[in-house]
C-alpha positions, 0 to 999 in steps of 0.5 A, a space after each residue: 033376871 033381865 040383867 043376868 040374861 043380858 050378861 049371859 047373852 053378852 058372855 055367850 057372844 064374847 065367847 063366840 068371838 074368842 074372848 074370855 067371858 065373865 058371868 054376872 057373879 064375876 066368875 069366868 064363863 069361858 076360860 082364857 084361851 091359851 096361845 103357844 108362846 114359844 116360836 118353832 125357831 128362836 135365835 137369841 139376838 145380839 151375838 157379838 165377837 171381837 176380832 183379835 180376841 175371839 175365835 168364834 161367835 156364840 149363838 143360842 138356838 131353840 127349836 120347839 115342837 114335834 118336828 124332827 127335821 134337822 136344824 141348819 144354820 147358814 151364812 155367806 157361802 156356807 150351810 151346816 146342820 147343827 146338833 141341839 140337845 133334846 128336852 121333851 119337845 124343846 131342842 136347844 144349844 149354843 152354836 160356835 160359829 168360827 170367825 174365819 167364816 165371817 167378815 167384820 161388821 154385821 152378818 145375817 145368819 139363817 136358821 131353818 127347820 122343815 118349813 120354818 125359817 128365821 134370820 138373826 144378825 151377828 156382829 164382829 167388831 174391833 172392840 170397845 176402843 173402836 166405835 163402829 157399827 157397820 162394815 163401812 165404818 169398820 173399814 174406815 178405821 183401817 184407812 192408815 192400815 192399808 191402801 185405799 184401793 185394797 179397802 175399796 175392793 173389800 167394800 165392793 165384794 158381794 156379801 156372800 164373798 166378804 168372808 173370803 175377801 176379808 181373809 185374803 185381805 188379812 193374809 196380804 197385810 204388812 203387819 198383824 191387824 191386832 197390832 194396828 188396832 192396839 195403836 188405835 186404842 193407844 191413840 184414843 187414850 193419848 190424843 182424843 179431843 172433845 167429840 173426836 176419837 184420838 185416831 181421827 186427830 192429826 196427832 193420832 194420824 201421825 202416830 198410827 202411820 209412823 209410830 212414836 216420834 224419836 223426840 218431842 219438843 213442846 212449846 206453848 200451843 206447839 209440838 214438834 215431833 222429830 223422826 230421826 229414823 225417817 229424817 224428818 219432823 212434824 209441827 203441830 200448832 194447837 194440835 193441828 198439823 201446819 200446812 208444810 207438815 202435812 206434805 212432810 207426813 206423806 213423805 215420811 209415811 212413804 219412807 216408813 212403809 219402805 223399811 217395814 
């Protein structure tokens, strides 16, 4: 009887503490408290898109509860009211955010309903050929696509102005970015070295800026790339540009840009 009384007293104490209590027979004296598992707002994290392949990024949203307030989605410099499908007290749907409203890299979107607000990151990258996870890293891949001052202006643009700055950058480019990224992927296949993507090697750099050579002469540990269309040649020793060829590469790049 004492043990039973102590057990009941202990159960009573735990029940007041908000915990489930077990009686002397092992049965529950108080039920397990149920907690709401769904947050009032939820966005599936990790939404991604690839520049040049996708036109929009798909974002899954949920809003639960009886709140009838509209759901809004906001990004850098824009806000939209979104329509979600209604099932009992759950509203859900996939929202397509046009890539024209985003810059490359990570963008934080804000979802709001009434007093509830959450943020979720989305990411626009250059595809599997380019291992870059930030805005600065993605711009680094473009070092052979645009002059340094234009890339610096992108880096210095405020976050809210990045989509507009990015759109202006693309509109003023000499060639479609998709073509350049195609060469980045090809450089990775041809000229990758241990621990170094092909586009970051000397041969990859020459290929990205000048294209394929008109002739290639291969000797033991030496390659000579001849660009008859630009009236020059490059020499690689163990896949590295020799010093005199580094200056020649700069000269040939100026000539190549002048005829594009």
